N, C-alpha and C positions, 0 to 999 in steps of 0.2 A: 478479517472480513474484506472482501474485494471492494475497492473503491468504485463507486458508480459515477459516471459522467452524466451531468444533468443538462449540459449545453446541447441543444438540438441543432443539427447541421443539415443544410441542403447542399449537395455537391453538384457542380456543373462541369461537364467535359464531354469529349467525343472520342479521340483516338487512343491508341495503346499507351502513349505517354501519360495520359490522364488515368488510365486503368491502374497503373503501378501506384499512383498516389492514392486512389480510392481504396485499393486493396490494403495499403499500409494503414490508412485511417480505420478501416474495418478491423484489421488485426490489433490495432491499438484500442479497440473497443469504444470507438467514438460513436455517438448516436446519430447515424445517418438516417434521417427520416424520409428523405426522397432524393432522387437523382434526376437531373435535367440533362437531356442530350439531344442530338440532332434527330430529325424524323428518319424513318426507314426510307431507303431509296434504291432504285435499280442500279446494278453495277455489273461489270464484266460483259463478256460477249453474249451470254445468254440473258442479260438484263434481269437476272434474278434479284428479288428484293433482299437487300442486305441491312442488317442491324449494325449500329455503331458498336465499337469495342466496349465502350462504357455501358451501353444498354445490356450487352451480353453479361457483363460482370454484375450489374445491378440485379438482373433477373436471377442469376445464379445464387445471389444472396437474399433473394426475395425482398428486395427494396423497391418500393413504389417508384415508377419511372414516368417522367413527363417528357413529351416530345413536341413542343410547340413549333408550329411553322412560323408564327409571328410572336416575337418576344415582347412586343408591346401590347398584345391582345389583352383586353380586360379580363376575359375568362382565365387566362394564364396567370395574370397578376393576382387575381382573387384566389386562385388555387394555391399559389405560393404563400399568400397571407394566411390561408386556412391552416397551413402546417405550423404556423407560429414558431418558426425556427429562429434561433439566436444568432446564427452566423451562416453566411453563404461562403463556400469555398469553390473557386473557379480555376480550372486548369485546361488550357488549350480548348477554349470555347469561343463563341461569337461575342462581338462587342455588345455589352448590356446597356440598356437605357437606364437613366437615373431612377425611373419608376420601379425598376427591379432591384438594382444594387443598393438602393436606400432603404429597402424593407427591413432587414434584420437589425435589431438594436445594437449588436456588437459589430456591425459592419459586414462588408463583403471583401474577402481577401482573394488575391490572385497569386499564382506561382508563375513566374516568368523565367525563361531560359537564358538569362544574361545577368550581368552585374549592373543593374540599373544605376544611373540613367543611361548607361551605354546600351545600344542595340534595342531601343524601343521598336516595336513593330512585329510583323507576322513571322519573320524568319530569322530570329536572333542567333540560333546555333549555326545555321548556314553561313551567315555573314561574318561571324567571329572567325570561322575557319578560312573563308575566302580571303579575309583581310590579314591572314597570317598571325592572328593573336596567339600569344603563348599561354594565356590563361583566360578562363571564362568562369561562369558559375550560374547560380540560380538565386532569385530574389523573391521574397514574399512581400506584398504591399497591399495597402487598402485601395480599392478601386475608387476613382474619382471621375469627373466628367471627361477629361482628356485621356486618351488611351495610353496606358503604361506610365502615367505621370504621378500616381498617388504616393503617399508617404511610405517609405521603405520600412519594413519591420525587421527582417533578418536576411542575411546573405551567407552563401557558402561557395567556396572556390574550388576549381580543379585546374590542373595543368593540361595544356594541349601539346602533344608531341608533334614533331615536324612532319610526320607521315600519317597522323591520325585522320581518319575520314570523319565526315559529319555524322555518319551512322554510329561510329564508335563513341564519339563525344556525346551524342544524343542519349545513348544507353547509359553512360556514366552519370549524366545530368539527371536522367529519369529517376535513378535510385537515390542520388543525392537530394533531389527535389522532394522525393517522398518523405525522407527523414526530416528535411527542413520544414515541410508542411505540417507534419505531426507535431514537431516542436513548437511551431508558431501557434497552432491550435491550442496546445497545452498552455502556452504563454497567455493567450487570450482567455482561456478558461479560468486561470488562477489570478488574473489581474484586472482591476477595474480600469486602470490607465495603462495603456501600452506604449512603451518608448518607441518612437519612430523618427525617421529622418526625412525632412522635406527635400524633395529632389531639386528644388530651386536653390538649395544651399550649395549645389555643385556648380562648376563652371560649364554651363550648358552649351557654350560655344565650341567645346571640344567633344560633344556627343556625336557618336556615329550611329546611323540609323539602320534599320533592318526591314526594309519593305518586302512585300510579297514577291516571290520569284516566279516568273513566267517562262515558258519554253524558249521564247526568243532571247531571254536574258542568259541562257545557258550555253550559247554557242561560243566555242573557244576562239579567241583572237590570237592567231599564231605570230602576230607582230610583237606580242608582249614578251617579257623575259621569262626564263624557265621557272624561277621561283613563283612568280605571279600566276603562271599557268598551272603549276603543280598545286598551289593553294586553291585555285579555282576548281580544279578537277576534284580534289578531295573534299572541298567545301560543298560539293553537289552530289557526293557519292554516299549511299546508293540512290538517293532521290533528291531532286528530280533528274539528276544526271547531266553532266556536261556532254556536249555533242559537237561533232564536226562533220563537214562534208569533204569527201575525198573524190578526186576526179581522175579517171583513167586518161593519161596523156595520149594514149594510142586510139582508143575508141570514143573518148569524150563522155563516157558514162560517168554519172555521179552517184555515189553511195553515201549514206549517212551512218555514222558510228557513234554510239554512246561510249564514253570513256569513264572507267571506274577506279583503276589503280594505277598510280604513276609514281615515279621516283626521279629525283634530280640526279644528274650524272656527272656534271662538271666537264663534259666533253664539248669542246668548242665546235660550233657549226662551221663546216667548210663548204657545204652546198645545201641548197634548199630542197632536200630530197629525203624521203622516208627510207630508213635503213632497217634491215632485219638482223638481229643478233641472237645468240643463244639465251640471253637474259630477257629479251623482250623486243618490242618495236621502238625504234628511235624516231621521234618526231622533232623537226627543227624549230626552235623558238628564235627569238631575236638575238640571243647570245649563245645558248647552249642547247644540246639535245635533251629532251625529256624522254624517259623510258616508260612505255605503256605496257602493262602485263595482262590487264583484264579489260575487255570491251564487249560491246554488243552490236554486231552488224545489223543494219536495218532489216526487219522482218525475221530476225533470228533471236535466240536467247543469249543471255550473258555467258561469256566463255573465256577460258584462259587462252593466251595468244598461241600456245603450242597446238591446241585443239583446232584453232582456226587455220593454222599453217599446214595442218595435215592434208587439207584439200584446197587450199587457196594460197595466194601470194600477194605481196604488196608491190611487186615489181610493176613499174609503169604507173603506179598510183601516187598522186601528189596532193598537197594541201593548197 
């Protein structure tokens, strides 16, 4: 006879990263009684109303969906209580008030894209790559008052290659996180007392943070060394994307370029000039040239450097 799960779960999340985890919980036959996600909003040039990725997933599985504008609203909290869920599972969602996360008797767990307590904050995957980390991972933990500080339940690790982009690391963590979340839920289902690790037991003076990244934070500083710039570019690729302004030394025109794929070259800089090669475009850093092979000129789509050079040139353009 097939085992029936009696623990009722409310899932909270918004983007594609959260969808993978929700789908995995559904496949594992967990009892998702409701989903909470962001309200629909206009997006794109046509400002058409867009539903979140998590809402689309929930609707496809006929799961009731809540989309509160205010997470502290009394009506929303009453509705959550009405479902009488045993556990809340939160993935890539907004910060919750204690009035929400304290509702379920088995607690509220969160999946975070780092090896806590490292990289607490909104952009853990980006910052791990930007900082040149060689490994990262995912953590499940119980939500408490301060963001990303609750007791750690489980963790899983992956390696980061020297040329991995944040997009590639994100996708690997997404699948790893889905498996870890299901395992954590099953651990909570089958145990009255859950072993966990207090984050205060770590040396918190060594913790690196992961604040939200804004456009102005993404501008490349060409006075830095090649490795730091390479890590910066791949840590923002494909989103939100590193960018730089190039100036035509003849006309004075300035153009903005987003940079997506880079490689270290080991070629020492002899002059502060952009060079074109058969392998890509060489940009001078403080010590060596860095090779750029994919970028997006302002007002254009992302393209390979050869496609751009078919009708353009970097001659007379400088950083």
